[in-house]
N, C-alpha and C positions, 0 to 999 in steps of 0.2 A: 269451280263449282260443278259438282256432279260428273267430273271428267271421267273417273274410273267407271262409274255406273253407266255413263253414256257409251263408253267403249265396249263394255261387256254386252249391253243390250243390242248394240249394232252388230256385234259378232254373232249373237244368237239369231238375229233376223237374217244375217248373211248365210248362215248354215241352213236355215229353213228354205231360203231361196234355192239352195243347191238340191233340194229334194224335188223329185218329179211331181209329186202331189202330196197334200197333207193327209196324214193318217193319225189315228189316235196315238200310235207309238211315237212318231216324231214330234207331235204336239206335246206329249208328256215329257219328252227329252228337253224340248225348248222351255217348258214351264219350270222344270227342275233348275235349268241354268238361270232363268229369270229370278227364281226364288233365291238362289245363292247370291246373285248379283245384288239384289235388294238387301239381303241380310248383311252382306259385306259392306254395303253403303250405310249400315247402321240404322236401317229402317226398322221400326218396332215390329216384333214378330207377329203380333195380332193383326197389324195392318197388312203385312205380307201374306199371311194366311188367307185373309178375306179377299185380297186382290187376286191371288192365284186361283182361288175357288171361282170367282166371278169370270175370270178370263177363260178358265177351263170350260165352264158351263156354256159360255157364248161361242167359244172356238170350236166346240164339238157339235154345235148345232147344224142343222141341214143347210141353213143360209150360207154358212162359211164353206162347207164342203162342196157346194155346188157353184160357188162364185167363180167368176172368170179369173181373178187373181187372189187365191186364198191366202197367200203369204202376206200380201198387202192388207188384207182384211184382218189378219191377226195383229199386225202392227197397229191398225186403227182401233181394235178392241183394247189393246194395252194402253194406247194413248187415251182413249175415253175413260178407262178405269183410273188412270193416274190423275186425270183432270178431276174426276169425281172425288177422289180422295183429297186433293188439294183445295177443292171448292170450285163450283161451276163458273164463277166469274170474279172480277176484281171487287174487293170489299172496300168500299169508300169510307172515309172518316165521316162521323156524324157531328152535327153542330146543333147547339141549343137554339130554340126559337127566340129566346130572349138572351142576347149576349150579356156578359162574356161566357163562352163555352169553356168548361173546365176539363182539361186533359190531365190525368194522373199517369206519370211514367214510372213503372215499377219494375223490379227485377233484382237479381242477386248482384253483389259487388263484383266488379270486374267484367260484367257482361257487355259494357259499352253503353250503359244507360244514359249517362250525362252527355256523351258525344251524340247519341241518338236524339236527345232532347234538342240540341242545337241544330241538328240536321232537319228534324221535323219542323222546327221554327222557320228555317230557310225555305223548306218546301211550302209551308203555309203562305209565306210572303209571295212566292212565285205564283201562288194561286189566289191572290187577292185578299188575303187575310192580314190582320194587324195583331200579331201575337205579343205576349208579355211573358218573360221567363221568371221563374223563382225556384231557388234550391231550398229545400227544407231538410237537407242532410246536414244536421248539426253535429254529427258524430265523426265522420271521416275527415281527417286533416286536409284542408285546402279543397274540399269538395265544392264549396260555394265559389271559391276563387276560380276553379276550373270552369264552372258554368259562366262566370263573368267574362273570362277570356273568350270562350266560344261565342257568347252573345255579341261581343265586340266584333268578332270575325264575320258574323252573319248579319251584323247591323240590326240587332233586335234589342229593345230595352229590357233591362232586368231589374226586378225589385230586390234591393239589397237588404232592407230591413235593418234591424239593430242587433248588436251582439247580445246574447243571452235570451233571445226570443225562442219560444218553443216552435216546433214544426207547424202546429195549428195556428199560432199567432202570425207566423211568416206568411202562410197561405192566405189567411184572412186579409192581411195587409196588401198582398198582391192583388186579390180580387177587388179590394177597395180602390187601389190605384188604377186598375184596368177600367173600372166604371168612371173614374174621374178623368182619364186621359183618352177614352174612346177606343181602348183595346178590346178586340172581340174574341180573343182566345187567350186563356191563361194556361201555360204549360208548367205543371208542378213536377220538378225533378225530386223524387222521394229518396229516402235513405235505402241502402242495400246492406246485405250481410254476406258473409262467406258461405253461410248455410241458412236454411229457413228455420226461424225460431219464433216462439210465441210472442215475444216482445215486439219484434218487427211487424208481425201480422196485426197485432192489436193497434199499433200506431197507424198502419195503413187503413184498417177498418174504421178508425175514428175519422181520418181524413175523408174517406169515402162517404161516411155517414153525414159529415158536416157539409160537404160541397156537392154531393150528388153529381159526380162528373159524368159527362156524356161519353167519354172514352177512358177506359183504364187499359193502357197498353203495356203488355209485359214484354220486356226486352230480354232476349235470349241469345247466347253465344253459340253460333252454329258449330264451332269447333268442339264443343262439349258433347255433341251427338245426343244420345239417349238421356243424358243428365239434363239437357235443356228441355226435353219433352217431359221428364218427370217433374222438374221444377215448375213448368208451365201448368201442369195438371194440378199441383198442390196450390199454386197461387190462384188458379181458377176456382178450386174448391172453397178456399177461404175468402177470396175477395170478389170473385165473379168478374174476371177480366173480359174485355170486349174484343181484344185483338192482340196479335203478336207482331213484334218487330224482331226479325232474325238478323243478327249482325255477323260480320266477318265472313260473308258468303264468298268473298273474293279469295279467301285463304285456302288452305289445303283441307277444306271440309269435305266430308264424304256425302253430305247432303241429306242424310237420313232424317235429321231433325225436321227439315222442311216437309218431308213426305209423311211425317208422323204426327206433328203437332195438331193439325186440323182434325185428324181422325180421332186422336186420343182425347183432346180437350173439347172438341166441338166448336172451337173459336177460330176465326179466320186469320191467316197471315195477311197483314196489311202493308208492311214495308220490308224490304231487305236492304241491309247495308253492304255495299260492294267496294268499300275503300275507306281511306282515312279522311279524305277531303270533305268539306261541308256539303258539297253537292253529290256525294257518293251515296245517295239513297234513292231506291227505286220503288215505285208502287209494285205490289206483288200481283202479277197476272198469271194465274194457274196455267192457262193454255200456252202462254209463251214459254214458261219454265219447262213444261212437258215437251214442247217442241225442241228446246235445247237438249233435254235429256236424251231424246230419241234421234238426235243428230240432224233435225230439220231446220235448225237455226232459229233466230228471233229477229227477223228483218224489220218488223214493226218497231221494236225498241230501238234498233239501230237507226232507223229513219228519224225517230223522235229525237235521239241524241244529236243527229246531224242538223235537224231543223232548229234545235236550241242554240247551236254554236255557229252555224254558217249563215251569213247574210245571203238572201236570195239573189240580190243584184250581183254580188260578187260571184256567186255560183254560175249565173248565166254568162257573165263575162269570161269566167274560166272555161266554160263549155265552148264558147265562141273561139277562144284562143286555141283550144284543142282541135277544133274542126278546121281551123286555118293554119295549123302547124306553127303556132306562135307561143307555145308553152315554154317559158324560160325558167332558168334556175331561180329567178326571183319569185316566180309563181310557185315553183317547187318548195321554196322556203316558206312561203305564205301558207301552203297547204300543210306543211309540217307543223307549223304553229297552231293551225286550226285543229289538227289531229291531236296534239298534246292536250288541248282544252277538253277533249271528249273523254279523257281517262286513259287507262293503260291499254296498250295495243292488244294484250291478251284478252281483256274483257270485250274489246270490240270484235276481235276475230271469233270469240266464242259465240257471237250472235249470228255468224254466217253458217249456212248449212255445211255439214261435214261430208257432203256428197257433191257430185257434179263438178263444175268448174272451180269451186272453192275448196275442194277436198285437200289439196296440197297446202293451202294456207294454214290449216289447223296444226300442221307440224312445224311451222316456222318457229325458230328459236328467238324468243323475245329478249332483247337486251335494251333496256331503257336508255342506257348510256350512248347507244348507237345514234339515237336521234339527236342527242346533245352534240356528238362529234360531227354529224352531218351539218347541223345548223352552224357550228363553229367554222367549218370549212367554207360554207357558202358566205358567211359573214365576213370572211377574210378576203373575199373577191371584191374587185371594184364593180361599180354599177355597170360599166360596159361589159365586163366579163360575165356578170349574172344575166345580162340581156342577150349576150351572144357567146355561147360556150365555145364556138369554133376558134376564137382568137386565143384560147388558153393553151399556149405552147409550153415547152419544157421549162423555160426560165420562170414563166408565170406560175406553173405548178409548184416549183420549188419555193417560190415566195409565199404562195397560199399555204403550203404545208408548214413553213416556219411560222406564219402568222396564226395558224390554228393549233399548233403544237402536235402535229401528226406527221407520219411518214408520207413521202410522195406517193407511195403505193395506195394509201388511203384516198388521196385526191383522185388518182387514176380510177380507183374502184367506184368512187362516187359518180364521176363523169360517165363511166360505163353504165352504172345503174340508171342514171338520169336519161341517157340515150335510149336504153331499153324501155324505161317507163314511158318516155315520150312516144316511142314507136307503138307500144302496146296500147297506150291511152288513145292515140289517134285511130288505131284500128278498132278499138272497142267503141269509141264515140261515133266513129263513122258507121259502124254496124248498127248502132242504135238509131242513127239518123235514117239509115236505109230502111230499117224496120218501120220507123215512124212514118216515112213517106208512103210505104206500101199500105199502111193502115188507113191513111187518108185517101187512098185510091189513086195515088200518083204513080205507083209502080206499074210498069207496063207488062211485066212478065212475072210469072210465079217462079220460085226457085231462087236463083242467086240475087242477092241484094247489091251491096257495094263491095264486091270482091271479098277479100279475106276478112273484112270486118264483120261479115255475117257469122255469128257464132253458132256452131251446131249445138243441138240439144236445148235451144231456147234459153240463152243466158238471161236471167232476170235483170230488169232495169234497176240500177242502184239509184238512190236519191240524189238530187242536185248537189254537187260539191264532192261526191264520193268518187273521185277520180284518181285514187292513189294506191292501187293494189300493189305496185312494185316498190313502194316506199319502204316496205318491211325488210329490206336488205337481202332479198333472195337473189 
């Protein structure tokens, strides 16, 4: 997501830093490169034009030219303008004062509408709601069956209705059942088309008129770029959407749709889909997305993911083991399993800043099969071997290799990675402890903390449980 745009913008800012001072000339050069980067990312040309005009106006002001660090000020101006375009803050879902709240999920066929309906239902459950699903797509073969399968996966009831019922009858039945069973949100998965036509819109307008939904969420495929923006604009004109769900943001999307939809439609992005799994749905935070685009990372989202998956008690025990040099291969395996629960490695690394101590991690080659191989190797060890890697001699390595279906060299490489990770983790955790002690007033001297554990440049503290930087196979 935004990978190419992020690289190009960072290159522009790097070139600016090479200038002795900012002038109108080099600002114009930078803005030309920013404009090209945005257009190549498939951002709507009207949006690009407005952004560049605003950045130029602010960047050439006296405030910037006399600032202590003018280049950093330009970065801030670009960041502020991008956030303004995407919306100033998180746009939350609305709920009716008298349940059930009706959500209509609309969009073109193939945009991920039905999958998104299931994901939103799961998100609602996590946030204390009791949703009910219903599919009113009576045209596409197996559309209702697809939603039934998704409902089972996320453990949400679905109103099946009867064969031959119209979309309006199905939706009325779902609302009636929600009232009878105490369900407070009804998610209506509507029919889609390969293109916008009058018949589709009339049906959706009838549903909206009958149910007066508090949310009409348009689902758009990020991979289609400006087509997604144009479709959102047409749906908004005919239907009056309340928000957008942008799917497939984990794919090879240029990201222009996300940067254009809010400005073109005036409607906020509410969710982004970042994978195929039921939990691969994120609230859209404009400031966090812009930080990712500009290479500043999204540590807040990373912390939230970690807190969702990692037990605090386990995290404290792991930290204690690291401090006392007791981190075993068994612990290594446990962290691998926790890591897999949080999604793809690429999506996690994209949340780290692409500068400072995390810069090299952005270029790590992600191979999901590598985690499977590592886990297989560790699982082929005995309990004693996992607790004490020092006893793993040549014959044991050959046995482990046979048991996990790999070459002995792969076992050797894993043990080497593990030793390096253990040494690095001990150093990092020790440094954090040293910094923490000094903050509490226990440090007697300024300067050196706990030897080599003190990281130059102020390495930011990662959340509890995030002690696996070397797991990535580097």
